[in-house]
The first five atom37 places (N, CA, C, CB, O) and aatype in JSON, in Angstrom:
{
  "aatype": [20, 20, 20, 20, 20, 20, 20, 20, 20, 20, 20, 20, 20, 20, 20, 20, 20, 20, 20, 20, 20, 20, 20, 20, 20, 20, 20, 20, 20, 20, 20, 20, 20, 20, 20, 20, 20, 20, 20, 20, 20, 20, 20, 20, 20, 20, 20, 20, 20, 20, 20, 20, 20, 20, 20, 20, 20, 20, 20, 20, 20, 20, 20, 20, 20, 20, 20, 20, 20, 20, 20, 20, 20, 20, 20, 20, 20, 20, 20, 20, 20, 20, 20, 20, 20, 20, 20, 20, 20, 20, 20, 20, 20, 20, 20, 20, 20, 20, 20, 20, 20, 20, 20, 20, 20, 20, 20, 20, 20, 20, 20, 20, 20, 20, 20, 20, 20, 20, 20, 20, 20, 20, 20, 20, 20, 20, 20, 20, 20, 20, 20, 20, 20, 20, 20, 20, 20, 20, 20, 20, 20, 20, 20, 20, 20],
  "atom_mask": [
    [1, 1, 1, 1, 1],
    [1, 1, 1, 1, 1],
    [1, 1, 1, 1, 1],
    [1, 1, 1, 1, 1],
    [1, 1, 1, 1, 1],
    [1, 1, 1, 1, 1],
    [1, 1, 1, 1, 1],
    [1, 1, 1, 1, 1],
    [1, 1, 1, 1, 1],
    [1, 1, 1, 1, 1],
    [1, 1, 1, 1, 1],
    [1, 1, 1, 1, 1],
    [1, 1, 1, 1, 1],
    [1, 1, 1, 1, 1],
    [1, 1, 1, 1, 1],
    [1, 1, 1, 1, 1],
    [1, 1, 1, 1, 1],
    [1, 1, 1, 1, 1],
    [1, 1, 1, 1, 1],
    [1, 1, 1, 1, 1],
    [1, 1, 1, 1, 1],
    [1, 1, 1, 1, 1],
    [1, 1, 1, 1, 1],
    [1, 1, 1, 1, 1],
    [1, 1, 1, 1, 1],
    [1, 1, 1, 1, 1],
    [1, 1, 1, 1, 1],
    [1, 1, 1, 1, 1],
    [1, 1, 1, 1, 1],
    [1, 1, 1, 1, 1],
    [1, 1, 1, 1, 1],
    [1, 1, 1, 1, 1],
    [1, 1, 1, 1, 1],
    [1, 1, 1, 1, 1],
    [1, 1, 1, 1, 1],
    [1, 1, 1, 1, 1],
    [1, 1, 1, 1, 1],
    [1, 1, 1, 1, 1],
    [1, 1, 1, 1, 1],
    [1, 1, 1, 1, 1],
    [1, 1, 1, 1, 1],
    [1, 1, 1, 1, 1],
    [1, 1, 1, 1, 1],
    [1, 1, 1, 1, 1],
    [1, 1, 1, 1, 1],
    [1, 1, 1, 1, 1],
    [1, 1, 1, 1, 1],
    [1, 1, 1, 1, 1],
    [1, 1, 1, 1, 1],
    [1, 1, 1, 1, 1],
    [1, 1, 1, 1, 1],
    [1, 1, 1, 1, 1],
    [1, 1, 1, 1, 1],
    [1, 1, 1, 1, 1],
    [1, 1, 1, 1, 1],
    [1, 1, 1, 1, 1],
    [1, 1, 1, 1, 1],
    [1, 1, 1, 1, 1],
    [1, 1, 1, 1, 1],
    [1, 1, 1, 1, 1],
    [1, 1, 1, 1, 1],
    [1, 1, 1, 1, 1],
    [1, 1, 1, 1, 1],
    [1, 1, 1, 1, 1],
    [1, 1, 1, 1, 1],
    [1, 1, 1, 1, 1],
    [1, 1, 1, 1, 1],
    [1, 1, 1, 1, 1],
    [1, 1, 1, 1, 1],
    [1, 1, 1, 1, 1],
    [1, 1, 1, 1, 1],
    [1, 1, 1, 1, 1],
    [1, 1, 1, 1, 1],
    [1, 1, 1, 1, 1],
    [1, 1, 1, 1, 1],
    [1, 1, 1, 1, 1],
    [1, 1, 1, 1, 1],
    [1, 1, 1, 1, 1],
    [1, 1, 1, 1, 1],
    [1, 1, 1, 1, 1],
    [1, 1, 1, 1, 1],
    [1, 1, 1, 1, 1],
    [1, 1, 1, 1, 1],
    [1, 1, 1, 1, 1],
    [1, 1, 1, 1, 1],
    [1, 1, 1, 1, 1],
    [1, 1, 1, 1, 1],
    [1, 1, 1, 1, 1],
    [1, 1, 1, 1, 1],
    [1, 1, 1, 1, 1],
    [1, 1, 1, 1, 1],
    [1, 1, 1, 1, 1],
    [1, 1, 1, 1, 1],
    [1, 1, 1, 1, 1],
    [1, 1, 1, 1, 1],
    [1, 1, 1, 1, 1],
    [1, 1, 1, 1, 1],
    [1, 1, 1, 1, 1],
    [1, 1, 1, 1, 1],
    [1, 1, 1, 1, 1],
    [1, 1, 1, 1, 1],
    [1, 1, 1, 1, 1],
    [1, 1, 1, 1, 1],
    [1, 1, 1, 1, 1],
    [1, 1, 1, 1, 1],
    [1, 1, 1, 1, 1],
    [1, 1, 1, 1, 1],
    [1, 1, 1, 1, 1],
    [1, 1, 1, 1, 1],
    [1, 1, 1, 1, 1],
    [1, 1, 1, 1, 1],
    [1, 1, 1, 1, 1],
    [1, 1, 1, 1, 1],
    [1, 1, 1, 1, 1],
    [1, 1, 1, 1, 1],
    [1, 1, 1, 1, 1],
    [1, 1, 1, 1, 1],
    [1, 1, 1, 1, 1],
    [1, 1, 1, 1, 1],
    [1, 1, 1, 1, 1],
    [1, 1, 1, 1, 1],
    [1, 1, 1, 1, 1],
    [1, 1, 1, 1, 1],
    [1, 1, 1, 1, 1],
    [1, 1, 1, 1, 1],
    [1, 1, 1, 1, 1],
    [1, 1, 1, 1, 1],
    [1, 1, 1, 1, 1],
    [1, 1, 1, 1, 1],
    [1, 1, 1, 1, 1],
    [1, 1, 1, 1, 1],
    [1, 1, 1, 1, 1],
    [1, 1, 1, 1, 1],
    [1, 1, 1, 1, 1],
    [1, 1, 1, 1, 1],
    [1, 1, 1, 1, 1],
    [1, 1, 1, 1, 1],
    [1, 1, 1, 1, 1],
    [1, 1, 1, 1, 1],
    [1, 1, 1, 1, 1],
    [1, 1, 1, 1, 1],
    [1, 1, 1, 1, 1],
    [1, 1, 1, 1, 1],
    [1, 1, 1, 1, 1],
    [1, 1, 1, 1, 1]
  ],
  "atom_positions": [
    [[110.26, 3.35, -101.13], [109.26, 2.31, -101.18], [108.16, 2.71, -102.14], [108.69, 2.04, -99.79], [107.81, 3.89, -102.24]],
    [[107.63, 1.76, -102.83], [106.61, 2.0, -103.83], [105.23, 1.96, -103.19], [106.71, 0.97, -104.96], [104.86, 0.96, -102.57]],
    [[104.46, 3.03, -103.33], [103.1, 3.06, -102.8], [102.17, 2.36, -103.78], [102.64, 4.52, -102.54], [102.29, 2.53, -104.99]],
    [[101.25, 1.58, -103.24], [100.3, 0.84, -104.07], [98.89, 1.18, -103.61], [100.56, -0.7, -104.01], [98.57, 1.01, -102.43]],
    [[98.07, 1.64, -104.53], [96.67, 1.9, -104.21], [95.91, 0.59, -104.22], [96.05, 2.91, -105.22], [96.12, -0.26, -105.1]],
    [[95.03, 0.41, -103.25], [94.25, -0.81, -103.16], [92.92, -0.6, -103.86], [94.04, -1.23, -101.68], [92.04, 0.11, -103.36]],
    [[92.78, -1.21, -105.02], [91.55, -1.11, -105.79], [90.44, -1.86, -105.06], [91.75, -1.67, -107.21], [90.69, -2.82, -104.33]],
    [[89.22, -1.42, -105.26], [88.06, -2.04, -104.63], [87.89, -3.5, -105.04], [86.79, -1.26, -104.96], [87.39, -4.31, -104.27]],
    [[88.31, -3.84, -106.26], [88.07, -5.2, -106.74], [89.31, -6.09, -106.71], [87.54, -5.14, -108.14], [89.28, -7.2, -107.24]],
    [[90.4, -5.63, -106.1], [91.61, -6.44, -105.97], [91.76, -6.87, -104.51], [92.88, -5.65, -106.46], [91.82, -6.01, -103.63]],
    [[91.82, -8.17, -104.25], [91.99, -8.63, -102.86], [93.3, -8.13, -102.25], [91.92, -10.16, -102.79], [94.28, -7.89, -102.96]],
    [[93.3, -7.99, -100.95], [94.53, -7.63, -100.24], [95.57, -8.73, -100.46], [94.25, -7.42, -98.73], [96.71, -8.44, -100.83]],
    [[95.18, -9.97, -100.23], [96.07, -11.11, -100.44], [95.3, -12.18, -101.21], [96.6, -11.68, -99.08], [94.18, -12.54, -100.84]],
    [[95.9, -12.66, -102.27], [95.25, -13.65, -103.13], [96.25, -14.75, -103.45], [94.7, -12.98, -104.44], [97.2, -14.54, -104.2]],
    [[96.02, -15.93, -102.89], [96.89, -17.09, -103.14], [96.09, -18.06, -104.0], [97.37, -17.76, -101.8], [94.99, -18.47, -103.63]],
    [[96.67, -18.43, -105.15], [95.97, -19.31, -106.09], [96.81, -20.53, -106.41], [95.62, -18.55, -107.37], [97.93, -20.41, -106.91]],
    [[96.26, -21.71, -106.13], [96.86, -22.98, -106.55], [98.34, -23.07, -106.18], [96.7, -23.15, -108.05], [99.14, -23.59, -106.96]],
    [[98.71, -22.58, -104.99], [100.11, -22.56, -104.57], [100.59, -23.96, -104.18], [100.3, -21.6, -103.4], [99.97, -24.63, -103.35]],
    [[101.67, -24.37, -104.78], [102.33, -25.62, -104.4], [103.74, -25.28, -103.94], [102.36, -26.64, -105.59], [104.38, -24.38, -104.47]],
    [[104.21, -26.03, -102.94], [105.56, -25.84, -102.4], [106.22, -27.2, -102.31], [105.54, -25.12, -101.01], [105.62, -28.16, -101.82]],
    [[107.45, -27.27, -102.77], [108.22, -28.51, -102.67], [109.58, -28.21, -102.06], [108.39, -29.19, -104.06], [110.12, -27.12, -102.23]],
    [[110.11, -29.2, -101.35], [111.48, -29.15, -100.85], [112.22, -30.25, -101.58], [111.55, -29.33, -99.27], [112.05, -31.43, -101.28]],
    [[113.03, -29.86, -102.54], [113.63, -30.86, -103.42], [112.5, -31.55, -104.18], [114.47, -31.9, -102.62], [111.67, -30.88, -104.81]],
    [[112.47, -32.87, -104.13], [111.42, -33.63, -104.82], [110.19, -33.87, -103.94], [111.97, -34.96, -105.29], [109.2, -34.44, -104.4]],
    [[110.25, -33.45, -102.67], [109.15, -33.73, -101.74], [108.12, -32.61, -101.73], [109.7, -33.93, -100.32], [108.44, -31.47, -101.39]],
    [[106.88, -32.91, -102.11], [105.83, -31.89, -102.05], [105.42, -31.62, -100.59], [104.6, -32.33, -102.87], [105.24, -32.55, -99.81]],
    [[105.29, -30.35, -100.24], [104.89, -29.97, -98.88], [103.5, -29.34, -98.86], [105.91, -29.0, -98.29], [102.75, -29.54, -97.91]],
    [[103.16, -28.59, -99.89], [101.85, -27.96, -100.02], [101.4, -28.2, -101.45], [101.89, -26.4, -99.67], [102.16, -28.02, -102.4]],
    [[100.13, -28.62, -101.59], [99.6, -28.91, -102.93], [98.39, -28.03, -103.21], [99.22, -30.4, -103.05], [97.33, -28.19, -102.59]],
    [[98.54, -27.11, -104.13], [97.46, -26.3, -104.69], [96.61, -25.59, -103.63], [96.57, -27.17, -105.52], [95.38, -25.66, -103.67]],
    [[97.24, -24.9, -102.71], [96.51, -24.13, -101.7], [96.01, -22.82, -102.3], [97.42, -23.84, -100.46], [96.73, -22.16, -103.05]],
    [[94.79, -22.46, -101.96], [94.21, -21.2, -102.43], [93.49, -20.53, -101.28], [93.24, -21.44, -103.62], [92.85, -21.19, -100.46]],
    [[93.6, -19.21, -101.22], [92.85, -18.42, -100.25], [92.81, -16.98, -100.72], [93.47, -18.52, -98.83], [93.68, -16.53, -101.46]],
    [[91.79, -16.27, -100.27], [91.65, -14.85, -100.58], [91.37, -14.12, -99.28], [90.51, -14.6, -101.64], [90.51, -14.52, -98.5]],
    [[92.1, -13.05, -99.06], [91.91, -12.2, -97.89], [91.59, -10.8, -98.37], [93.18, -12.2, -96.96], [92.4, -10.15, -99.04]],
    [[90.4, -10.34, -98.03], [89.98, -8.99, -98.4], [90.42, -8.01, -97.31], [88.45, -8.92, -98.62], [90.68, -8.4, -96.18]],
    [[90.49, -6.75, -97.67], [90.85, -5.71, -96.72], [89.87, -5.71, -95.54], [90.88, -4.31, -97.41], [88.65, -5.77, -95.74]],
    [[90.4, -5.63, -94.31], [89.57, -5.61, -93.11], [89.23, -6.98, -92.57], [88.33, -4.88, -93.39], [88.65, -7.08, -91.48]],
    [[89.55, -8.03, -93.28], [89.26, -9.38, -92.83], [90.42, -9.94, -92.01], [88.97, -10.3, -94.03], [91.56, -9.48, -92.11]],
    [[90.1, -10.95, -91.2], [91.1, -11.71, -90.46], [91.03, -13.14, -90.96], [90.85, -11.63, -88.91], [89.95, -13.67, -91.21]],
    [[92.18, -13.75, -91.11], [92.24, -15.11, -91.61], [93.08, -15.96, -90.68], [92.81, -15.15, -93.05], [94.14, -15.53, -90.24]],
    [[92.61, -17.15, -90.37], [93.38, -18.1, -89.56], [93.64, -19.33, -90.41], [92.62, -18.48, -88.23], [92.72, -19.91, -90.99]],
    [[94.9, -19.73, -90.48], [95.25, -20.99, -91.13], [95.23, -22.07, -90.05], [96.67, -20.91, -91.84], [96.04, -22.03, -89.13]],
    [[94.32, -23.01, -90.16], [94.22, -24.07, -89.17], [94.33, -25.42, -89.87], [92.88, -23.97, -88.38], [93.95, -25.57, -91.04]],
    [[94.84, -26.39, -89.15], [94.98, -27.72, -89.72], [95.84, -28.58, -88.82], [95.56, -27.67, -91.12], [96.4, -28.11, -87.83]],
    [[95.93, -29.83, -89.18], [96.72, -30.78, -88.4], [98.2, -30.45, -88.5], [96.46, -32.21, -88.87], [98.63, -29.75, -89.41]],
    [[98.95, -30.95, -87.54], [100.4, -30.8, -87.57], [100.94, -31.4, -88.87], [101.05, -31.48, -86.34], [100.58, -32.51, -89.25]],
    [[101.79, -30.65, -89.54], [102.37, -31.12, -90.79], [101.51, -30.89, -92.02], [102.64, -32.55, -90.67], [101.84, -31.38, -93.1]],
    [[100.41, -30.15, -91.87], [99.51, -29.96, -93.01], [99.95, -28.84, -93.95], [98.12, -29.66, -92.5], [99.37, -28.67, -95.02]],
    [[100.97, -28.07, -93.58], [101.49, -27.04, -94.47], [101.14, -25.61, -94.08], [100.99, -27.28, -95.82], [101.37, -24.69, -94.87]],
    [[100.6, -25.4, -92.89], [100.22, -24.05, -92.46], [101.44, -23.12, -92.43], [99.57, -24.09, -91.07], [101.42, -22.04, -93.03]],
    [[102.48, -23.54, -91.74], [103.67, -22.69, -91.61], [104.37, -22.51, -92.95], [104.64, -23.28, -90.59], [104.85, -21.42, -93.25]],
    [[104.44, -23.56, -93.74], [105.09, -23.46, -95.05], [104.32, -22.48, -95.94], [105.17, -24.86, -95.73], [104.93, -21.7, -96.67]],
    [[103.01, -22.51, -95.87], [102.2, -21.57, -96.64], [102.46, -20.14, -96.18], [100.71, -21.9, -96.52], [102.67, -19.25, -97.0]],
    [[102.45, -19.92, -94.86], [102.69, -18.57, -94.33], [104.1, -18.08, -94.66], [102.48, -18.56, -92.81], [104.28, -16.92, -95.04]],
    [[105.08, -18.94, -94.53], [106.45, -18.56, -94.86], [106.61, -18.29, -96.36], [107.43, -19.66, -94.42], [107.46, -17.5, -96.76]],
    [[105.8, -18.95, -97.17], [105.83, -18.69, -98.62], [105.38, -17.27, -98.93], [104.94, -19.7, -99.36], [105.94, -16.62, -99.8]],
    [[104.38, -16.8, -98.21], [103.88, -15.44, -98.44], [105.0, -14.43, -98.25], [102.7, -15.12, -97.48], [105.13, -13.5, -99.04]],
    [[105.79, -14.61, -97.21], [106.89, -13.69, -96.92], [108.18, -14.07, -97.65], [107.15, -13.65, -95.43], [109.2, -13.39, -97.51]],
    [[108.14, -15.15, -98.42], [109.31, -15.64, -99.14], [110.47, -15.9, -98.18], [109.74, -14.63, -100.23], [111.61, -15.49, -98.44]],
    [[110.18, -16.59, -97.07], [111.17, -16.89, -96.04], [111.57, -18.37, -96.01], [110.64, -16.49, -94.69], [112.21, -18.81, -95.06]],
    [[111.21, -19.1, -97.02], [111.6, -20.51, -97.09], [113.07, -20.62, -97.5], [110.69, -21.28, -98.1], [113.64, -19.66, -98.01]],
    [[113.68, -21.78, -97.28], [115.1, -21.95, -97.65], [115.27, -22.14, -99.16], [115.7, -23.16, -96.89], [115.51, -23.24, -99.65]],
    [[115.15, -21.03, -99.88], [115.35, -21.06, -101.33], [116.84, -21.19, -101.61], [114.76, -19.77, -102.02], [117.63, -20.62, -100.85]],
    [[117.29, -21.89, -102.63], [116.53, -22.5, -103.72], [116.09, -23.93, -103.43], [117.35, -22.49, -104.96], [115.41, -24.53, -104.27]],
    [[116.44, -24.51, -102.28], [115.98, -25.87, -101.97], [114.45, -25.92, -101.99], [116.52, -26.34, -100.58], [113.86, -26.86, -102.53]],
    [[113.83, -24.92, -101.4], [112.36, -24.81, -101.48], [112.03, -24.17, -102.82], [111.77, -23.97, -100.27], [112.77, -23.32, -103.33]],
    [[110.91, -24.6, -103.39], [110.5, -23.99, -104.66], [108.98, -24.05, -104.77], [111.16, -24.72, -105.86], [108.31, -24.81, -104.07]],
    [[108.46, -23.23, -105.66], [107.03, -23.17, -105.92], [106.79, -23.69, -107.34], [106.47, -21.7, -105.75], [106.87, -22.92, -108.3]],
    [[106.5, -25.0, -107.48], [106.29, -25.55, -108.82], [105.08, -24.96, -109.53], [106.14, -27.03, -108.74], [105.01, -24.97, -110.76]],
    [[104.14, -24.44, -108.76], [102.97, -23.81, -109.38], [102.35, -22.84, -108.4], [101.93, -24.88, -109.82], [102.61, -22.88, -107.19]],
    [[101.53, -21.97, -108.93], [100.75, -21.08, -108.1], [101.23, -19.65, -108.08], [100.74, -21.59, -106.73], [102.25, -19.29, -108.67]],
    [[100.44, -18.85, -107.38], [100.64, -17.41, -107.34], [100.32, -16.89, -105.95], [99.76, -16.71, -108.4], [99.4, -17.37, -105.29]],
    [[101.1, -15.9, -105.5], [100.82, -15.18, -104.26], [100.83, -13.7, -104.63], [101.88, -15.5, -103.12], [101.86, -13.16, -105.0]],
    [[99.67, -13.06, -104.54], [99.57, -11.65, -104.91], [99.17, -10.81, -103.7], [98.56, -11.45, -106.06], [98.21, -11.12, -103.0]],
    [[99.92, -9.76, -103.48], [99.63, -8.76, -102.45], [99.18, -7.5, -103.17], [100.87, -8.48, -101.51], [99.97, -6.88, -103.9]],
    [[97.92, -7.13, -102.98], [97.35, -5.96, -103.67], [97.58, -6.05, -105.18], [97.97, -4.67, -103.12], [97.83, -5.04, -105.85]],
    [[97.49, -7.27, -105.71], [97.63, -7.47, -107.14], [99.05, -7.66, -107.63], [97.04, -6.33, -107.84], [99.25, -7.96, -108.81]],
    [[100.04, -7.49, -106.77], [101.44, -7.64, -107.17], [101.96, -9.02, -106.79], [102.32, -6.55, -106.53], [101.81, -9.46, -105.65]],
    [[102.56, -9.7, -107.74], [103.08, -11.05, -107.53], [104.27, -11.04, -106.58], [103.49, -11.67, -108.87], [105.2, -10.24, -106.73]],
    [[104.23, -11.95, -105.57], [105.33, -12.08, -104.62], [106.25, -13.25, -104.94], [104.79, -12.22, -103.23], [107.43, -13.22, -104.6]],
    [[105.72, -14.29, -105.58], [106.57, -15.44, -105.91], [107.65, -14.96, -106.88], [105.72, -16.63, -106.54], [107.35, -14.46, -107.96]],
    [[108.89, -15.12, -106.47], [110.01, -14.69, -107.3], [110.33, -13.21, -107.2], [109.73, -15.03, -108.7], [111.16, -12.71, -107.96]],
    [[109.67, -12.48, -106.28], [109.96, -11.05, -106.14], [111.4, -10.85, -105.69], [108.98, -10.39, -105.11], [111.95, -11.69, -104.96]],
    [[112.03, -9.77, -106.11], [113.42, -9.5, -105.71], [113.53, -9.34, -104.19], [113.95, -8.24, -106.42], [112.6, -8.86, -103.55]],
    [[114.66, -9.73, -103.62], [114.86, -9.62, -102.17], [114.64, -8.2, -101.64], [116.26, -10.06, -101.81], [114.12, -8.02, -100.54]],
    [[115.02, -7.19, -102.41], [114.83, -5.8, -101.97], [113.35, -5.49, -101.79], [115.46, -4.82, -102.99], [112.97, -4.82, -100.83]],
    [[112.53, -5.95, -102.7], [111.08, -5.73, -102.62], [110.5, -6.45, -101.41], [110.37, -6.21, -103.91], [109.66, -5.89, -100.7]],
    [[110.94, -7.67, -101.16], [110.44, -8.42, -100.02], [110.84, -7.76, -98.71], [110.95, -9.87, -100.06], [110.07, -7.78, -97.75]],
    [[112.04, -7.17, -98.64], [112.44, -6.46, -97.42], [111.54, -5.26, -97.16], [113.91, -6.0, -97.52], [111.25, -4.94, -96.0]],
    [[111.09, -4.59, -98.21], [110.16, -3.47, -98.05], [108.81, -3.94, -97.51], [109.96, -2.75, -99.39], [108.18, -3.24, -96.72]],
    [[108.39, -5.11, -97.93], [107.07, -5.63, -97.57], [107.06, -6.22, -96.16], [106.64, -6.69, -98.57], [106.13, -5.97, -95.39]],
    [[108.1, -7.0, -95.82], [108.14, -7.69, -94.52], [108.15, -6.69, -93.37], [109.37, -8.6, -94.43], [108.98, -5.79, -93.32]],
    [[107.2, -6.87, -92.47], [107.12, -6.03, -91.29], [106.39, -4.73, -91.52], [108.48, -5.73, -90.79], [105.86, -4.15, -90.57]],
    [[106.33, -4.26, -92.76], [105.64, -3.02, -93.06], [104.24, -3.29, -93.59], [106.43, -2.19, -94.08], [103.27, -2.67, -93.15]],
    [[104.12, -4.22, -94.52], [102.81, -4.56, -95.09], [102.31, -5.92, -94.64], [102.89, -4.51, -96.59], [101.1, -6.15, -94.56]],
    [[103.24, -6.83, -94.36], [102.89, -8.17, -93.87], [103.83, -8.52, -92.74], [102.97, -9.23, -95.02], [105.04, -8.3, -92.83]],
    [[103.28, -9.07, -91.68], [104.11, -9.54, -90.56], [103.58, -10.89, -90.12], [104.1, -8.52, -89.37], [102.42, -11.24, -90.37]],
    [[104.43, -11.65, -89.46], [104.05, -12.98, -89.0], [104.49, -13.15, -87.56], [104.67, -14.09, -89.9], [105.61, -12.78, -87.2]],
    [[103.62, -13.7, -86.75], [103.98, -14.06, -85.38], [104.37, -15.53, -85.42], [102.79, -13.8, -84.36], [103.53, -16.4, -85.66]],
    [[105.64, -15.8, -85.19], [106.13, -17.17, -85.28], [105.7, -17.97, -84.06], [107.65, -17.19, -85.42], [105.56, -17.41, -82.97]],
    [[105.5, -19.26, -84.23], [104.99, -20.12, -83.17], [106.06, -20.98, -82.54], [103.89, -20.99, -83.7], [105.76, -22.0, -81.92]],
    [[107.32, -20.6, -82.69], [108.41, -21.38, -82.13], [108.54, -21.07, -80.64], [109.73, -21.09, -82.87], [108.9, -19.95, -80.29]],
    [[108.25, -22.03, -79.76], [108.21, -21.77, -78.32], [109.53, -21.26, -77.75], [107.81, -23.01, -77.6], [109.52, -20.44, -76.82]],
    [[110.65, -21.71, -78.26], [111.92, -21.29, -77.69], [112.21, -19.81, -77.94], [113.05, -22.13, -78.25], [112.92, -19.18, -77.16]],
    [[111.67, -19.25, -79.02], [111.87, -17.82, -79.26], [110.62, -17.02, -78.89], [112.23, -17.57, -80.72], [110.74, -15.9, -78.4]],
    [[109.44, -17.58, -79.11], [108.2, -16.85, -78.83], [108.02, -16.59, -77.34], [107.02, -17.61, -79.37], [107.44, -15.57, -76.96]],
    [[108.49, -17.5, -76.5], [108.32, -17.35, -75.06], [109.54, -16.73, -74.39], [108.01, -18.69, -74.43], [109.61, -16.69, -73.16]],
    [[110.49, -16.26, -75.16], [111.71, -15.66, -74.63], [111.39, -14.25, -74.14], [112.83, -15.64, -75.71], [111.0, -13.4, -74.94]],
    [[111.56, -13.98, -72.82], [111.22, -12.66, -72.29], [112.11, -11.54, -72.82], [111.3, -12.68, -70.79], [111.78, -10.37, -72.67]],
    [[113.22, -11.87, -73.44], [114.09, -10.85, -74.03], [113.53, -10.33, -75.34], [115.49, -11.41, -74.24], [113.99, -9.3, -75.85]],
    [[112.54, -11.03, -75.9], [111.92, -10.61, -77.15], [110.47, -10.22, -76.88], [112.0, -11.75, -78.22], [109.54, -10.88, -77.35]],
    [[110.28, -9.16, -76.13], [108.92, -8.73, -75.78], [108.19, -8.25, -77.03], [108.96, -7.61, -74.71], [108.8, -7.89, -78.03]],
    [[106.87, -8.23, -76.94], [106.06, -7.75, -78.06], [106.38, -6.28, -78.32], [104.55, -7.93, -77.77], [106.38, -5.83, -79.47]],
    [[106.65, -5.52, -77.26], [107.01, -4.11, -77.43], [108.29, -3.98, -78.26], [107.19, -3.42, -76.06], [108.37, -3.14, -79.16]],
    [[109.26, -4.8, -77.96], [110.54, -4.76, -78.69], [110.34, -5.16, -80.15], [111.57, -5.69, -78.02], [110.92, -4.54, -81.05]],
    [[109.53, -6.17, -80.39], [109.32, -6.64, -81.76], [108.56, -5.61, -82.6], [108.56, -7.96, -81.75], [108.92, -5.37, -83.75]],
    [[107.51, -5.02, -82.03], [106.77, -3.98, -82.75], [107.67, -2.77, -82.96], [105.49, -3.58, -81.97], [107.68, -2.18, -84.04]],
    [[108.42, -2.41, -81.93], [109.3, -1.25, -82.02], [110.35, -1.39, -83.1], [109.98, -1.03, -80.7], [110.64, -0.43, -83.82]],
    [[110.91, -2.57, -83.23], [111.92, -2.81, -84.26], [111.34, -2.57, -85.65], [112.47, -4.25, -84.16], [111.99, -1.98, -86.51]],
    [[110.13, -3.04, -85.86], [109.47, -2.86, -87.15], [109.19, -1.39, -87.42], [108.16, -3.66, -87.21], [109.42, -0.91, -88.53]],
    [[108.69, -0.67, -86.42], [108.38, 0.75, -86.6], [109.63, 1.59, -86.81], [107.6, 1.27, -85.4], [109.61, 2.56, -87.57]],
    [[110.71, 1.24, -86.13], [111.97, 1.96, -86.35], [112.46, 1.75, -87.77], [113.05, 1.48, -85.35], [112.83, 2.71, -88.45]],
    [[112.46, 0.52, -88.21], [112.99, 0.18, -89.53], [112.15, 0.75, -90.67], [113.08, -1.32, -89.68], [112.69, 1.34, -91.61]],
    [[110.82, 0.59, -90.58], [109.97, 0.96, -91.7], [109.37, 2.36, -91.6], [108.87, -0.02, -91.83], [109.04, 2.96, -92.63]],
    [[109.23, 2.89, -90.4], [108.59, 4.2, -90.24], [109.53, 5.26, -89.68], [107.39, 4.07, -89.34], [109.17, 6.43, -89.62]],
    [[110.73, 4.86, -89.26], [111.71, 5.82, -88.76], [111.36, 6.42, -87.41], [111.87, 6.91, -89.74], [111.9, 7.47, -87.05]],
    [[110.49, 5.79, -86.65], [110.1, 6.32, -85.34], [111.17, 6.04, -84.3], [108.75, 5.73, -84.89], [111.85, 5.01, -84.37]],
    [[111.33, 6.97, -83.34], [112.32, 6.83, -82.26], [111.73, 7.41, -80.97], [113.66, 7.54, -82.64], [110.77, 8.18, -80.99]],
    [[112.33, 7.02, -79.86], [112.03, 7.63, -78.56], [110.57, 7.6, -78.17], [112.49, 9.02, -78.56], [109.9, 6.58, -78.29]],
    [[110.08, 8.75, -77.69], [108.71, 8.87, -77.2], [107.67, 8.63, -78.27], [108.51, 10.22, -76.6], [106.62, 8.04, -78.0]],
    [[107.95, 9.07, -79.49], [107.0, 8.84, -80.58], [106.86, 7.34, -80.87], [107.44, 9.59, -81.86], [105.78, 6.85, -81.18]],
    [[107.99, 6.63, -80.78], [107.98, 5.19, -81.0], [107.15, 4.49, -79.93], [109.42, 4.63, -81.01], [106.27, 3.69, -80.25]],
    [[107.42, 4.8, -78.68], [106.7, 4.16, -77.57], [105.2, 4.47, -77.64], [107.27, 4.62, -76.22], [104.37, 3.59, -77.41]],
    [[104.86, 5.71, -77.95], [103.45, 6.09, -78.05], [102.74, 5.3, -79.15], [103.32, 7.6, -78.32], [101.6, 4.87, -78.98]],
    [[103.41, 5.11, -80.28], [102.8, 4.37, -81.39], [102.64, 2.89, -81.03], [103.65, 4.51, -82.66], [101.63, 2.27, -81.39]],
    [[103.62, 2.32, -80.34], [103.53, 0.93, -79.9], [102.31, 0.75, -79.0], [104.81, 0.5, -79.15], [101.52, -0.17, -79.19]],
    [[102.16, 1.63, -78.01], [101.02, 1.55, -77.09], [99.7, 1.74, -77.82], [101.16, 2.6, -75.98], [98.72, 1.05, -77.53]],
    [[99.68, 2.66, -78.77], [98.46, 2.89, -79.56], [98.07, 1.62, -80.33], [98.68, 4.06, -80.55], [96.89, 1.25, -80.35]],
    [[99.03, 0.96, -80.94], [98.75, -0.26, -81.69], [98.28, -1.38, -80.77], [99.98, -0.71, -82.47], [97.35, -2.12, -81.12]],
    [[98.91, -1.52, -79.61], [98.5, -2.57, -78.67], [97.09, -2.32, -78.13], [99.5, -2.66, -77.52], [96.32, -3.26, -77.96]],
    [[96.76, -1.06, -77.86], [95.41, -0.74, -77.41], [94.4, -1.03, -78.52], [95.31, 0.74, -76.98], [93.29, -1.51, -78.25]],
    [[94.77, -0.75, -79.75], [93.88, -0.94, -80.89], [93.49, -2.4, -81.06], [94.53, -0.43, -82.16], [92.34, -2.71, -81.37]],
    [[94.45, -3.32, -80.87], [94.14, -4.75, -81.05], [93.58, -5.39, -79.79], [95.38, -5.49, -81.49], [93.12, -6.53, -79.82]],
    [[93.62, -4.67, -78.68], [93.04, -5.19, -77.45], [93.99, -6.03, -76.69], [91.82, -5.97, -77.73], [93.65, -6.55, -75.62]]
  ]
}
């Protein structure tokens, strides 16, 4: 995995004029946002306003090539994500960016506990196992309250 230093003047996440279309249908028009290190951001809006499509665009999880970005940029620590190779996105997902999905049928499934979901990410990206894995999961949960 490629280590990236976070410069003081480069935002953690910078989305500029992002548009998303599904075929000929526009879903998001020119969305922009900047997230600095240490900040929390909430995407809020009416149903169908493009919140989920915008978030899925960041992780490049839309149904490409049917979905496309006719314009705009998504930069993580200054590196462009739109059109990034799948291998690069696999390195980023879960390690540098994660998303809590709002789908009730999977989000409320007791077989997919938060411990299991965090653990899967730590195993895959950090190589943690056993007691070290469980200790890190508990540490992270205590940290966020």
